[in-house]
N, C-alpha and C positions, 0 to 999 in steps of 0.2 A: 215234476219237471215236464211231463206232457201238458199239464194245465197252463204252464208258462209259455210253451211253445204255441200252444191253441191261441192264447191270448196274443202273443206277437203276430201270428198269422192274421187274427181278427183286426188288429190295429192296422197292419199292412194293408189289408184289404179296405180298410175303413177311411184310411188317410192318404196313403201312398197312391193307391190306384187313382182316386179322383185328382189328386194333384198331377198324376202322369197325364191323365186325360185332358186336363186344364192345358199342361205344358205343351202337349201336342196340339191342342187347339189353338194356342197363342203362336205356335210356329207356323201353322196353316195360315192363321190370320195375318201374321206377318209378310208371308209371301204372297198371299192374294192382296193386300193392302198395298204393298210396294207395287205390284202389277197395276192395280188400279191407278195409283199415284203417277206411275210412268205412261199409262194411258192418257190421263187427263192432261199431263204435260204436254205429250204429243199434240192433242187436240188444242191445247192453249197455244202452241208454237204455231201450228197451221192457222189458227185462227187470227193471230197478231201477224204473222206472216202475210195472209191474204189481205189485211186491213193495211199493209205497207207500213208497220212500223220498223223503227229502226232495229238493225240487228244487235246492236250493243244493249238496247232497252229490252229486247225480247229475251235475251240469254239470262239479264238481272231479274226480270220477273219469272223466268223460268226458276230460278235458283230459290227466290223468295218463296215462291207458291210450293215447291217441293219441300223446302225446308219446314213450313208451318204444317203442312198435310202429314210428314213424318212425325212432327211432334205430337199431333193429334193422335196418330195411330198408334204410337208408344203409350200415351194416355190410357187409350182403349184396351190395350193388351193388359196393361196393369190393372184396370178395371175388372177385366175378365179373369184374371189369376187371383182377385180377392183382396187386392191393395185398395186403400181408401185413395180415391184420387183426388179428392178436395183437399185433404191434407198434403199430399204429394204436390198439387200444383200450388198450394201456399209455399211448402218447402222450396219448390222450384223458383218462384218468384222471389224467395229471399237469397236462394243461392245465386240468382240471378243478378241481385243486386251486390252481393259479395263479390261475385266473378267480375261483373262489370267496373267495379271500383278498382279490383286487381288488376283487371286485363283492359286499362283505359286505352292502351295501344290498339287493341281490337275495335274498340268504339272509334276511334278516331279514324281507323281505317275505314270502317263501314260508313262513317260521315263524309269521308273523301271520296268514297265511290259514289254517293248520292250526289256530290257536286260535280263528279266528273260526267255523270250522266246528265247533269242539268246544263252546265257550262259547255260540254261538248268541244274540250280542245282537240280530241281525238276520237276516232270510231273504230269498230274492229274492222281489221284490214288495212289500217293506216300503217305506214312506215314513220317511226317516232324514235327520238333519242331524248331520254330523260334517266335521272337517278342512275347514272353511269351505264345503261343498257340501251343499246341500238337494235331494233329489229321490228318485225310485223306484229301488230296486236292482235291475239287471237280471241282473248275475252276478257271483259271487265268483270270481276266478280265481286261478291259481298264484301271481302277484305282485301284481296290481292287482284293485280292485273297479270294475265299471261301474255308473255312475249316470246315470239320465236327469232331468234337470232341467225344472222347470215351464216353461221358455219352450223347451223342445225341443232342449236342448243335451246330448250325451252326454259324460261326464267319466269318465276313469279314474283313480281315486286309488290310490296305492301302500297295501297292506294295512299295512303298518307305522305309516304316517302315521294311516291311519284307526284302528287298533287302539289307538294311543297317545293318541288325543284322544277328549274326551267324545262319548259317541253318544246322540243323541235319538231313541228308535224312537216315531213318531207312530202306527205302525199296531200296537203291541203289545197295547193293551188293544182291548175290543170297541166303545167308544165313547171319544169325545174332547170335552173341553171346550174350547168356544171363547168368547171375551168380547170386548166393545166398550165403550168408554166414551163417555157424552154430556154434555158440560158444558152446564149451565143456568146461569140467572143468578137474583140474588136476588130474591125477591117472586113468583116464579111458584108454581103449585101442585104442588109436587114430588111429594105422595103421590098425586094424581090423575094425574100423568103416569107415575109408577112404575106404578100399577094398569094404565093403558092400555098401557105398554110390555109388561107382562107378559101381557096378554090377548093383544095382536098377535103377539109373537115366536113363541107357542105355534103360530100358524097357519102359519109359514114352512115351506116343504117341507125335508125331511130333519132337521128338530128332533125330537129323541126326546122322548117323555113322561117318561121314567125314564132316569136322574134328572132331575127336572122343572126347568124354567128358572128362573132367579133374578134378581131385579133390586133391587139396594141402592144405598146412598151409599156411593161407594168413597173421596171425599176432599173438603175444602171448599177453595175457592180465593177470592182476592178478589172474583171477579166473582159466584162462587155455586158450588152443591155440584155436583160430579161423579158421574153415575150411570153404575153398572156393570151391564151387562146379559150374563149368562151362560147359555148352553145347551149340551145335549149331542148329539152327532151321530156318524154314522159317521165313522173317520179319513178315508175317501177323499172325504167330501164337506164337509170343513172349509172349504175356500175358498169353495164356493158358499153355505154356510151364513152364514158370516161376511157375506158379500155381501148375503144376505137379510134377515139381523137389522139390518143397517145400514140398508138401504132402509126396512123396516119400521118403526124408529125415526124415520126422516125423516118417513114417511108420518104417524106418530102427532103430529110436532111440528105438521106442516101442518095436519092436521084440527082440532087444538085450538087453532089461532090462534097459536100460539106465534111471537113476534117477536123477534129481537134488536134491541136498541136501536142506533141508529144510530152513536152515540159509540162503543159497546163492539166494533161490527163494524169500524169505522175503526181502533181500537187493535190489534184481531187482525190487520189487514192490514199495518199499520205493523211489528208483532213479525215477520210473516212475510217481510216484505223486509228 
């Protein structure tokens, strides 16, 4: 019995201890390698940023660079642990083909991401609406684009779905045109109200003088004409300016003594309910 125990101890020292050392070395190599990769990634970012590369392209190159080096680091760790890396690389290539066939959607997302970088329908920081999502673009990744919505939600949209849909870029031009409609009743001083609207909305914060604000009759209804008020502003200020001109139109109606007839107001409430 003692001989068996001695053989087990000898086997443990001969096999387990070297394996434990290799495992500890692999763990150290992983943390050191990741630290080096992150350092190179920061250097790459600073270099590309100094050369004034586009922010979208910088993040894409960073992701590709970090992913490739991480795969090489894993192969190095497996080699240090005693695994045959050449056969593992061949197995990885075969698995990649199989996975690529099964996950064709990921490859289409990858290809769409490249087209998004080349064609540039939008950049990081632009406000867009596509694939049912509206918000600010935070990152164009290898497979998905990250968008922050106005209610502070972060949504990741597959690049293929994004690229295959109509993309509305609200930030492409230097200014954006926003408009509201004000329904009026028959018999009021339409021209006087239009002049008052035009004068008042020009004082709203964020409204640009060029192109100038416009006020006109958009349509006629059974109750009366509908006035359209349009102004220009910076794309990032569209929400605030829309609220500002709405408040300005309300102030004009109140200051001029405009009153909605009770029967008209009740009919609108009935329609709303």
